[in-house]
NUKEFI-280410 format. One line per field, with one value per residue (C-alpha): x, y, z; residue in three letters; residue number from 1. Coordinates in steps of 0.05 Angstrom, whole numbers, plus 5000, padded with zeros to 4 digits. Layout:
<rs>
x <- [X; ...]
y <- [Y; ...]
z <- [Z; ...]
rest <- [ALA; ...]
nr <- [NUM; ...]
</rs>
This chain:
<rs>
x <- [7528; 7492; 7465; 7517; 7574; 7545; 7548; 7613; 7659; 7726; 7770; 7814; 7787; 7722; 7679; 7727; 7738; 7663; 7646; 7698; 7676; 7603; 7612; 7653; 7692; 7704; 7714; 7640; 7637; 7702; 7673; 7614; 7661; 7704; 7644; 7618; 7687; 7696; 7627; 7640; 7710; 7683; 7632; 7685; 7734; 7697; 7666; 7734; 7762; 7702; 7703; 7778; 7766; 7708; 7753; 7807; 7859; 7880; 7837; 7892; 7889; 7817; 7840; 7897; 7845; 7800; 7861; 7895; 7836; 7790; 7834; 7856; 7788; 7749; 7810; 7811; 7739; 7674; 7623; 7617; 7593; 7619; 7662; 7706; 7737; 7728; 7656; 7613; 7600; 7673; 7672; 7646; 7702; 7761; 7752; 7770; 7830; 7858; 7846; 7884; 7937; 7942; 7947; 7999; 7952; 7895; 7938; 7960; 7887; 7868; 7921; 7897; 7826; 7848; 7879; 7814; 7775; 7820; 7807; 7732; 7737; 7778; 7727; 7671; 7634; 7607; 7540; 7523; 7509; 7437; 7430; 7437; 7366; 7343; 7328; 7402; 7429; 7379; 7395; 7470; 7469; 7420; 7465; 7526; 7488; 7473; 7547; 7570; 7520; 7542; 7615; 7597; 7568; 7637; 7656; 7584; 7577; 7651; 7663; 7734; 7744; 7810; 7787; 7722; 7716; 7710; 7645; 7583; 7547; 7610; 7614; 7542; 7552; 7615; 7584; 7522; 7563; 7605; 7545; 7542; 7611; 7589; 7617; 7560; 7601; 7616; 7543; 7520; 7567; 7543; 7470; 7476; 7513; 7460; 7401; 7430; 7439; 7366; 7336; 7384; 7352; 7288; 7325; 7374; 7382; 7438; 7490; 7500; 7475; 7538; 7581; 7544; 7532; 7606; 7627; 7577; 7596; 7670; 7656; 7615; 7670; 7722; 7680; 7667; 7741; 7760; 7712; 7749; 7710; 7746; 7712; 7757; 7779; 7820; 7878; 7874; 7860; 7910; 7985; 8039; 8113; 8141; 8202; 8246; 8226; 8176; 8119; 8050; 7976; 7918; 7933; 8002; 8000; 8041; 8025; 8016; 8083; 8104; 8120; 8117; 8049; 8076; 8122; 8067; 8048; 8009; 8040; 8043; 8030; 8078; 8107; 8067; 8092; 8077; 8065; 8020; 7962; 7965; 7966; 7903; 7867; 7885; 7866; 7798; 7789; 7811; 7758; 7705; 7731; 7732; 7662; 7632; 7672; 7645; 7573; 7578; 7611; 7565; 7502; 7526; 7536; 7466; 7436; 7473; 7449; 7378; 7390; 7428; 7401; 7473; 7502; 7563; 7611; 7608; 7672; 7711; 7687; 7713; 7779; 7784; 7766; 7819; 7874; 7855; 7858; 7925; 7959; 7927; 7957; 8028; 8012; 7979; 7907; 7857; 7805; 7762; 7699; 7646; 7605; 7532; 7518; 7580; 7568; 7495; 7518; 7569; 7516; 7467; 7522; 7527; 7584; 7593; 7652; 7696; 7741; 7694; 7711; 7785; 7779; 7745; 7810; 7852; 7806; 7817; 7892; 7894; 7852; 7900; 7958; 7923; 7872; 7906; 7912; 7837; 7816; 7848; 7792; 7738; 7707; 7703; 7630; 7613; 7648; 7606; 7542; 7561; 7571; 7505; 7471; 7511; 7489; 7416; 7419; 7456; 7405; 7350; 7301; 7239; 7255; 7269; 7204; 7165; 7197; 7178; 7106; 7093; 7142; 7129; 7151; 7210; 7241; 7230; 7266; 7325; 7327; 7327; 7379; 7427; 7414; 7429; 7488; 7520; 7510; 7530; 7581; 7609; 7586; 7614; 7577; 7514; 7519; 7537; 7482; 7432; 7447; 7444; 7378; 7348; 7370; 7340; 7275; 7271; 7283; 7229; 7180; 7197; 7193; 7123; 7101; 7110; 7042; 7009; 6941; 6896; 6871; 6842; 6772; 6793; 6752; 6796; 6861; 6836; 6794; 6788; 6760; 6814; 6812; 6795; 6853; 6891; 6905; 6933; 6973; 7000; 7062; 7069; 7133; 7208; 7231; 7295; 7326; 7284; 7217; 7228; 7228; 7163; 7129; 7148; 7133; 7062; 7058; 7078; 7020; 6972; 6999; 6995; 6922; 6931; 6946; 6983; 6994; 7009; 7053; 7041; 7107; 7094; 7093; 7162; 7212; 7272; 7298; 7364; 7404; 7363; 7300; 7328; 7346; 7276; 7244; 7286; 7268; 7194; 7198; 7235; 7181; 7126; 7162; 7165; 7090; 7075; 7048; 7060; 7085; 7080; 7120; 7093; 7115; 7183; 7208; 7278; 7317; 7290; 7300; 7372; 7385; 7357; 7400; 7462; 7444; 7437; 7366; 7338; 7262; 7268; 7305; 7243; 7193; 7164; 7150; 7161; 7118; 7126; 7055; 7001; 6953; 7000; 7008; 6932; 6923; 6974; 6938; 6872; 6901; 6936; 6872; 6831; 6882]
y <- [4186; 4120; 4105; 4051; 4098; 4150; 4101; 4064; 4106; 4129; 4173; 4231; 4294; 4258; 4321; 4362; 4306; 4293; 4367; 4380; 4317; 4337; 4408; 4438; 4483; 4550; 4624; 4635; 4579; 4601; 4671; 4641; 4603; 4666; 4709; 4655; 4646; 4720; 4724; 4666; 4690; 4757; 4721; 4674; 4727; 4752; 4683; 4649; 4700; 4698; 4622; 4621; 4670; 4627; 4567; 4608; 4621; 4684; 4703; 4692; 4617; 4617; 4652; 4602; 4547; 4579; 4587; 4519; 4472; 4515; 4501; 4429; 4398; 4419; 4399; 4328; 4317; 4289; 4345; 4394; 4456; 4447; 4502; 4481; 4520; 4530; 4518; 4532; 4458; 4448; 4502; 4456; 4405; 4450; 4502; 4453; 4426; 4497; 4514; 4452; 4439; 4504; 4512; 4456; 4406; 4429; 4421; 4351; 4331; 4358; 4315; 4253; 4268; 4274; 4205; 4177; 4208; 4174; 4107; 4121; 4135; 4072; 4030; 4062; 4088; 4149; 4117; 4105; 4179; 4166; 4119; 4176; 4196; 4268; 4271; 4258; 4309; 4362; 4347; 4355; 4414; 4451; 4435; 4461; 4525; 4536; 4526; 4574; 4627; 4620; 4631; 4696; 4729; 4751; 4793; 4814; 4847; 4868; 4828; 4829; 4754; 4723; 4650; 4612; 4546; 4480; 4459; 4490; 4504; 4538; 4580; 4604; 4618; 4660; 4698; 4715; 4739; 4783; 4816; 4877; 4897; 4898; 4950; 4991; 5013; 4941; 4922; 4978; 4956; 4884; 4902; 4948; 4892; 4841; 4886; 4902; 4827; 4816; 4872; 4874; 4814; 4854; 4911; 4875; 4800; 4805; 4826; 4779; 4813; 4803; 4846; 4913; 4894; 4883; 4946; 4990; 4958; 4973; 5046; 5053; 5021; 5067; 5128; 5106; 5092; 5160; 5189; 5152; 5086; 5019; 4974; 4914; 4902; 4848; 4897; 4909; 4837; 4798; 4807; 4770; 4762; 4744; 4698; 4759; 4788; 4839; 4851; 4875; 4877; 4845; 4800; 4792; 4809; 4748; 4684; 4619; 4583; 4512; 4495; 4430; 4430; 4409; 4470; 4520; 4561; 4625; 4685; 4669; 4594; 4544; 4490; 4426; 4375; 4311; 4248; 4187; 4223; 4280; 4228; 4194; 4261; 4284; 4217; 4222; 4293; 4272; 4218; 4269; 4317; 4263; 4239; 4309; 4328; 4268; 4282; 4357; 4350; 4294; 4329; 4391; 4349; 4320; 4390; 4412; 4351; 4370; 4441; 4423; 4355; 4328; 4269; 4273; 4216; 4208; 4168; 4214; 4273; 4239; 4228; 4301; 4323; 4276; 4302; 4374; 4364; 4329; 4382; 4446; 4442; 4443; 4514; 4537; 4522; 4492; 4438; 4446; 4415; 4434; 4495; 4491; 4566; 4582; 4522; 4542; 4614; 4584; 4547; 4605; 4652; 4610; 4561; 4508; 4466; 4459; 4512; 4565; 4539; 4540; 4612; 4629; 4607; 4652; 4711; 4700; 4695; 4761; 4794; 4769; 4803; 4866; 4881; 4857; 4929; 4942; 4876; 4897; 4948; 4894; 4897; 4835; 4851; 4849; 4782; 4756; 4782; 4747; 4682; 4690; 4691; 4631; 4595; 4612; 4588; 4525; 4508; 4499; 4521; 4515; 4442; 4428; 4461; 4422; 4357; 4373; 4387; 4333; 4276; 4212; 4212; 4165; 4215; 4273; 4233; 4221; 4294; 4320; 4269; 4289; 4363; 4361; 4313; 4360; 4421; 4391; 4339; 4321; 4317; 4247; 4221; 4255; 4226; 4156; 4155; 4184; 4133; 4075; 4101; 4113; 4043; 4009; 4047; 4032; 3958; 3960; 3991; 3940; 3882; 3905; 3902; 3826; 3795; 3727; 3717; 3656; 3644; 3575; 3598; 3650; 3632; 3669; 3635; 3567; 3531; 3464; 3443; 3440; 3377; 3385; 3404; 3434; 3508; 3552; 3613; 3669; 3708; 3779; 3817; 3804; 3747; 3777; 3773; 3829; 3797; 3722; 3700; 3737; 3711; 3638; 3643; 3664; 3610; 3557; 3576; 3575; 3508; 3469; 3447; 3428; 3363; 3402; 3471; 3502; 3564; 3607; 3646; 3686; 3750; 3739; 3778; 3773; 3716; 3723; 3675; 3696; 3679; 3611; 3596; 3616; 3574; 3513; 3522; 3525; 3463; 3425; 3442; 3421; 3355; 3342; 3357; 3313; 3373; 3368; 3430; 3445; 3505; 3536; 3587; 3613; 3676; 3676; 3709; 3665; 3603; 3624; 3636; 3567; 3534; 3569; 3547; 3475; 3471; 3400; 3393; 3318; 3331; 3364; 3318; 3377; 3386; 3443; 3462; 3510; 3537; 3543; 3504; 3444; 3445; 3446; 3390; 3347; 3360; 3338; 3276; 3255; 3264; 3223; 3167]
z <- [7390; 7403; 7472; 7484; 7464; 7510; 7568; 7556; 7511; 7538; 7494; 7510; 7477; 7460; 7459; 7417; 7367; 7359; 7353; 7299; 7261; 7261; 7235; 7180; 7226; 7194; 7210; 7224; 7275; 7306; 7314; 7352; 7397; 7406; 7428; 7474; 7505; 7517; 7549; 7596; 7611; 7635; 7678; 7707; 7731; 7793; 7806; 7806; 7854; 7901; 7904; 7919; 7976; 8002; 8012; 8047; 7993; 7956; 7896; 7844; 7857; 7832; 7769; 7760; 7764; 7711; 7666; 7672; 7686; 7644; 7584; 7596; 7615; 7552; 7511; 7540; 7566; 7541; 7548; 7490; 7526; 7597; 7627; 7685; 7742; 7817; 7839; 7900; 7912; 7934; 7988; 8042; 8029; 8013; 8068; 8125; 8085; 8076; 8149; 8172; 8120; 8080; 8005; 7998; 8030; 7985; 7922; 7942; 7956; 7887; 7853; 7891; 7871; 7798; 7802; 7832; 7775; 7725; 7760; 7758; 7683; 7671; 7709; 7666; 7727; 7692; 7675; 7749; 7761; 7742; 7802; 7853; 7874; 7867; 7942; 7956; 7906; 7929; 8002; 7998; 7949; 7995; 8054; 8017; 8000; 8074; 8092; 8037; 8059; 8131; 8111; 8076; 8139; 8162; 8101; 8084; 8152; 8157; 8221; 8249; 8256; 8236; 8232; 8239; 8277; 8239; 8273; 8241; 8307; 8334; 8270; 8278; 8352; 8339; 8281; 8322; 8381; 8334; 8298; 8345; 8319; 8246; 8198; 8169; 8108; 8088; 8101; 8055; 7999; 8007; 8007; 7946; 7908; 7928; 7910; 7842; 7828; 7846; 7804; 7745; 7708; 7703; 7669; 7623; 7613; 7561; 7613; 7673; 7737; 7778; 7731; 7741; 7814; 7829; 7790; 7827; 7893; 7879; 7862; 7926; 7968; 7935; 7951; 8023; 8035; 8009; 8061; 8117; 8119; 8124; 8072; 8062; 7990; 7956; 7956; 8031; 8050; 8007; 7999; 7961; 7953; 7885; 7877; 7862; 7930; 7902; 7952; 7934; 7953; 7918; 7859; 7826; 7752; 7733; 7696; 7736; 7738; 7752; 7825; 7864; 7899; 7967; 7967; 7948; 8009; 8019; 8054; 8128; 8121; 8152; 8106; 8102; 8154; 8117; 8158; 8159; 8193; 8142; 8086; 8113; 8121; 8052; 8021; 8055; 8030; 7960; 7959; 7977; 7924; 7870; 7888; 7887; 7825; 7788; 7809; 7794; 7726; 7702; 7727; 7689; 7626; 7634; 7640; 7577; 7539; 7556; 7531; 7467; 7447; 7444; 7482; 7526; 7540; 7616; 7624; 7577; 7618; 7682; 7645; 7627; 7697; 7725; 7678; 7693; 7769; 7765; 7723; 7751; 7822; 7793; 7770; 7835; 7814; 7863; 7852; 7790; 7761; 7711; 7733; 7713; 7711; 7669; 7623; 7611; 7596; 7547; 7509; 7509; 7484; 7421; 7434; 7381; 7405; 7468; 7437; 7468; 7538; 7521; 7497; 7564; 7599; 7554; 7570; 7644; 7633; 7595; 7649; 7703; 7669; 7645; 7700; 7765; 7791; 7780; 7810; 7876; 7885; 7889; 7959; 8001; 8017; 7943; 7936; 7994; 7962; 7897; 7935; 7971; 7904; 7882; 7945; 7933; 7861; 7882; 7935; 7882; 7935; 7891; 7876; 7949; 7971; 7918; 7943; 8015; 7995; 7944; 7952; 7992; 8064; 8049; 8000; 8048; 8102; 8055; 8034; 8106; 8128; 8072; 8086; 8160; 8154; 8102; 8145; 8212; 8193; 8125; 8053; 8042; 8103; 8076; 8006; 8030; 8082; 8033; 7979; 8029; 8058; 7990; 7967; 8028; 8022; 7948; 7962; 8015; 7965; 7911; 7961; 7982; 7910; 7907; 7922; 7923; 7891; 7897; 7827; 7838; 7820; 7768; 7706; 7655; 7679; 7700; 7647; 7684; 7750; 7803; 7846; 7919; 7965; 7907; 7901; 7846; 7868; 7823; 7846; 7819; 7829; 7837; 7882; 7909; 7978; 8008; 7987; 7978; 8051; 8066; 8002; 8012; 8086; 8069; 8015; 8065; 8111; 8052; 8028; 8093; 8088; 8014; 7979; 7925; 7898; 7830; 7830; 7769; 7760; 7697; 7738; 7769; 7728; 7775; 7818; 7855; 7899; 7959; 7921; 7901; 7974; 7997; 7942; 7961; 8034; 8016; 7972; 8026; 8077; 8027; 8014; 8089; 8094; 8033; 7993; 7919; 7883; 7809; 7783; 7719; 7667; 7689; 7654; 7623; 7680; 7736; 7693; 7679; 7753; 7772; 7719; 7745; 7816; 7789; 7815; 7810; 7817; 7829; 7893; 7921; 7888; 7850; 7776; 7727; 7668; 7610; 7616; 7669; 7624; 7621; 7696; 7707; 7657; 7694; 7760; 7730; 7697; 7762; 7802; 7751; 7756]
rest <- [MET; SER; GLN; ARG; ALA; HIS; LEU; PHE; SER; LEU; GLN; ILE; GLY; HIS; ALA; LEU; ARG; ASN; ALA; LEU; GLN; GLU; VAL; ASN; TYR; ASN; ARG; ASN; LEU; PHE; THR; LYS; ASP; LEU; LEU; ALA; GLY; ILE; THR; VAL; GLY; ILE; ILE; ALA; ILE; PRO; LEU; SER; MET; ALA; LEU; ALA; ILE; ALA; ILE; GLY; VAL; ALA; PRO; GLN; TYR; GLY; LEU; TYR; THR; ALA; ILE; ILE; ALA; GLY; PHE; ILE; ILE; PRO; LEU; THR; GLY; GLY; SER; ARG; TYR; SER; VAL; SER; GLY; PRO; THR; ALA; ALA; PHE; VAL; VAL; ILE; LEU; TYR; PRO; VAL; VAL; GLN; GLN; TYR; GLY; LEU; ALA; GLY; LEU; LEU; LEU; ALA; SER; ILE; LEU; SER; GLY; LEU; MET; LEU; LEU; ILE; MET; ALA; TRP; LEU; ARG; LEU; GLY; ARG; TYR; ILE; GLU; TYR; ILE; PRO; GLU; ALA; VAL; THR; LEU; GLY; PHE; THR; ALA; GLY; ILE; ALA; VAL; VAL; ILE; ALA; THR; LEU; GLN; VAL; LYS; ASP; PHE; PHE; GLY; LEU; SER; LEU; GLU; LYS; LEU; PRO; GLU; ASN; TYR; ILE; ASP; LYS; VAL; THR; LEU; LEU; VAL; SER; ALA; LEU; PRO; GLN; LEU; ASP; TYR; SER; SER; LEU; ALA; VAL; GLY; LEU; ILE; THR; LEU; VAL; ILE; MET; LEU; ILE; TRP; PRO; ARG; ILE; ASN; ARG; SER; ILE; PRO; ALA; HIS; LEU; PRO; ALA; VAL; ILE; ILE; GLY; SER; LEU; LEU; ALA; LEU; GLY; LEU; ASN; GLN; GLN; GLY; ALA; SER; VAL; ALA; THR; ILE; GLY; SER; THR; PHE; HIS; TYR; ILE; LEU; PRO; ASP; GLY; THR; GLN; GLY; SER; GLY; ILE; PRO; ALA; VAL; LEU; PRO; SER; PHE; GLU; TRP; PRO; TRP; LEU; HIS; ASN; GLN; LEU; GLY; GLU; ALA; PRO; LEU; ASP; PHE; ASN; TRP; GLN; VAL; ALA; LYS; ASP; LEU; PHE; SER; ALA; ALA; PHE; ALA; ILE; ALA; LEU; LEU; GLY; ALA; ILE; GLU; SER; LEU; LEU; CYS; ALA; VAL; VAL; LEU; ASP; GLY; MET; SER; GLY; LYS; LYS; HIS; SER; ALA; ASN; SER; GLU; LEU; LEU; GLY; GLN; GLY; ILE; GLY; ASN; ILE; ILE; THR; PRO; PHE; PHE; GLY; GLY; ILE; THR; ALA; THR; ALA; ALA; ILE; ALA; ARG; SER; ALA; ALA; ASN; TYR; LYS; ALA; GLY; ALA; VAL; THR; PRO; ILE; ALA; ALA; MET; ILE; HIS; ALA; ILE; VAL; VAL; LEU; VAL; SER; LEU; VAL; ALA; LEU; ALA; SER; LEU; LEU; ALA; TYR; LEU; PRO; MET; ALA; SER; MET; SER; ALA; LEU; LEU; LEU; MET; VAL; ALA; TRP; ASN; MET; SER; GLU; ALA; PRO; LYS; ALA; ILE; HIS; LEU; LEU; ARG; LYS; ALA; PRO; SER; ASP; GLU; ILE; PHE; VAL; PHE; LEU; THR; CYS; PHE; PHE; LEU; THR; VAL; LEU; PHE; ASP; MET; VAL; ILE; ALA; ILE; THR; THR; GLY; ILE; VAL; LEU; ALA; SER; LEU; LEU; PHE; MET; LYS; GLN; ILE; ALA; GLU; MET; THR; LYS; ILE; HIS; ASP; ILE; THR; GLN; HIS; PRO; ARG; MET; ILE; ASN; ARG; ASN; ILE; PRO; PRO; GLN; TRP; LYS; VAL; PHE; LYS; ILE; ASN; GLY; PRO; LEU; PHE; PHE; ALA; ALA; ALA; ASP; ARG; VAL; PHE; GLY; GLU; LEU; LEU; LEU; LEU; SER; LYS; PRO; CYS; LYS; GLY; VAL; VAL; LEU; TYR; LEU; ASP; GLY; VAL; SER; ILE; LEU; ASP; SER; GLY; GLY; VAL; ALA; ALA; LEU; CYS; LYS; TYR; LEU; ALA; ALA; CYS; LYS; LYS; SER; HIS; VAL; LYS; VAL; TYR; LEU; ALA; ASP; PHE; GLN; TYR; GLN; PRO; LEU; LYS; THR; LEU; ALA; LYS; ALA; LYS; PHE; ASP; PRO; LYS; HIS; PHE; HIS; CYS; LYS; THR; PHE; ALA; THR; LEU; ALA; SER; ALA; ILE; GLU; SER; VAL; SER; GLU; GLU; ASN; ASN; ASP]
nr <- [1; 2; 3; 4; 5; 6; 7; 8; 9; 10; 11; 12; 13; 14; 15; 16; 17; 18; 19; 20; 21; 22; 23; 24; 25; 26; 27; 28; 29; 30; 31; 32; 33; 34; 35; 36; 37; 38; 39; 40; 41; 42; 43; 44; 45; 46; 47; 48; 49; 50; 51; 52; 53; 54; 55; 56; 57; 58; 59; 60; 61; 62; 63; 64; 65; 66; 67; 68; 69; 70; 71; 72; 73; 74; 75; 76; 77; 78; 79; 80; 81; 82; 83; 84; 85; 86; 87; 88; 89; 90; 91; 92; 93; 94; 95; 96; 97; 98; 99; 100; 101; 102; 103; 104; 105; 106; 107; 108; 109; 110; 111; 112; 113; 114; 115; 116; 117; 118; 119; 120; 121; 122; 123; 124; 125; 126; 127; 128; 129; 130; 131; 132; 133; 134; 135; 136; 137; 138; 139; 140; 141; 142; 143; 144; 145; 146; 147; 148; 149; 150; 151; 152; 153; 154; 155; 156; 157; 158; 159; 160; 161; 162; 163; 164; 165; 166; 167; 168; 169; 170; 171; 172; 173; 174; 175; 176; 177; 178; 179; 180; 181; 182; 183; 184; 185; 186; 187; 188; 189; 190; 191; 192; 193; 194; 195; 196; 197; 198; 199; 200; 201; 202; 203; 204; 205; 206; 207; 208; 209; 210; 211; 212; 213; 214; 215; 216; 217; 218; 219; 220; 221; 222; 223; 224; 225; 226; 227; 228; 229; 230; 231; 232; 233; 234; 235; 236; 237; 238; 239; 240; 241; 242; 243; 244; 245; 246; 247; 248; 249; 250; 251; 252; 253; 254; 255; 256; 257; 258; 259; 260; 261; 262; 263; 264; 265; 266; 267; 268; 269; 270; 271; 272; 273; 274; 275; 276; 277; 278; 279; 280; 281; 282; 283; 284; 285; 286; 287; 288; 289; 290; 291; 292; 293; 294; 295; 296; 297; 298; 299; 300; 301; 302; 303; 304; 305; 306; 307; 308; 309; 310; 311; 312; 313; 314; 315; 316; 317; 318; 319; 320; 321; 322; 323; 324; 325; 326; 327; 328; 329; 330; 331; 332; 333; 334; 335; 336; 337; 338; 339; 340; 341; 342; 343; 344; 345; 346; 347; 348; 349; 350; 351; 352; 353; 354; 355; 356; 357; 358; 359; 360; 361; 362; 363; 364; 365; 366; 367; 368; 369; 370; 371; 372; 373; 374; 375; 376; 377; 378; 379; 380; 381; 382; 383; 384; 385; 386; 387; 388; 389; 390; 391; 392; 393; 394; 395; 396; 397; 398; 399; 400; 401; 402; 403; 404; 405; 406; 407; 408; 409; 410; 411; 412; 413; 414; 415; 416; 417; 418; 419; 420; 421; 422; 423; 424; 425; 426; 427; 428; 429; 430; 431; 432; 433; 434; 435; 436; 437; 438; 439; 440; 441; 442; 443; 444; 445; 446; 447; 448; 449; 450; 451; 452; 453; 454; 455; 456; 457; 458; 459; 460; 461; 462; 463; 464; 465; 466; 467; 468; 469; 470; 471; 472; 473; 474; 475; 476; 477; 478; 479; 480; 481; 482; 483; 484; 485; 486; 487; 488; 489; 490; 491; 492; 493; 494; 495; 496; 497; 498; 499; 500; 501; 502; 503; 504; 505; 506; 507; 508; 509; 510; 511; 512; 513; 514; 515; 516; 517; 518; 519; 520; 521; 522; 523; 524; 525; 526; 527; 528; 529; 530; 531; 532; 533; 534; 535; 536; 537; 538; 539; 540; 541; 542; 543; 544; 545; 546; 547; 548; 549; 550; 551; 552; 553; 554; 555; 556; 557; 558; 559; 560; 561; 562; 563; 564; 565; 566; 567; 568; 569; 570; 571; 572; 573; 574; 575; 576; 577]
</rs>
């Protein structure tokens, strides 16, 4: 794919079409996709359940997401190896929505976010992901990791708390006050699960660490419960009622079915009371979901491009993510986006086309129907341990530490601002503030690069004697609104004792409307002081900007020259006359 196509293309099913066109798809390639899909599907089952639990919904809704969104998004999207489903990044946004408006509110917010993603795709906004500074992404992902880890304390320690407060400080205060009532059996299961996940990669890298960890944790919890302990499991924590009135514990062994999202409630939830305030809150949440979903999915695609050497279509990926998030809630699935860890595992397992990700969804579907009774034995403490590892990996702690040690103070300030705003307030506030801060600091740095140099006596640039009371100044750097006033203010002070000045503008690559206004103000002041001004050697962009602004040198009694040499020659001739 050409660079321009990579930036601007928008086509439904772009990745699948391109992949099938590039290869002669046959049984051998399908076998590779099949094996990769089975591998990722097995990885996705416990992760999808754990992430659903983390945001406050029953685990089957995470599986529904992996099934529906996990199939639709690779079918319609623009990234060849991406695997979509519930992700840890959404926990910090979705948890408050569920607490306040239940599952129905979450599903409506997901649909709205899907519509916003479609608009982003239509406006071709996918290419702008590269403009988000690393300090911002590291700051909010580290903040999200801290929030996710905090939410796991309750189940990891087996604390008897029904609901956590919305405010982060209140959460921490309540959790600390409840720690003396911890359940040692749950803590033991959580610790064993966590330790196995830490040491397993040293033993065997071919099998993902969380699979043996969760299996051993489940066997330990089963043994402890048979001895009279009370280790909470998915079966003891979650219950359901099917449409035919059948009641059960754990996960229902039924396929996701169509239902209007606003009517979809969990057991014990009140129906959604829709009003104007609810609409505003859900719209705000949907904007945050869409923004984070776009960032997460496109960052994932960029990572996969680096691994595979392929090019994704950013706008087509946003299109696929939008379609997936609109359809999935009608089948009970929650918000989805591309998951970096699962996508990387997909590529490393030998995936060739997006068909591998679609097969992963089918594997999860088969597991839901065939293994629902076994999944009920998974302990909540093991799910928490799994999410603690997800939070650690998501935090990218080594990168964050390196930034704190090596980066300029401006970047450190942006990182810390995004981090604390994400933890204490809101991710959208954090990202918005971070981008604005980073932009302002960047403009400050660029503005400070614009300098004035007196080259009147520079022998390599000036090959003639300059008449008395004439000066030649060279401007290096962009003359945009953040730099122009300062530069021309300094020039005015330097020009006051002169009879005339030559401004050598070869080093000015950018001139904006603010720069034009500052230039005109300077020329007007020089005209009033009877100081002649010669402008020499404009680059194309500044010249184009001046032409568009209908700049007329005669109005200011100044002259323009194509080269510095011609301007110096004119000064010498005028002085001789």
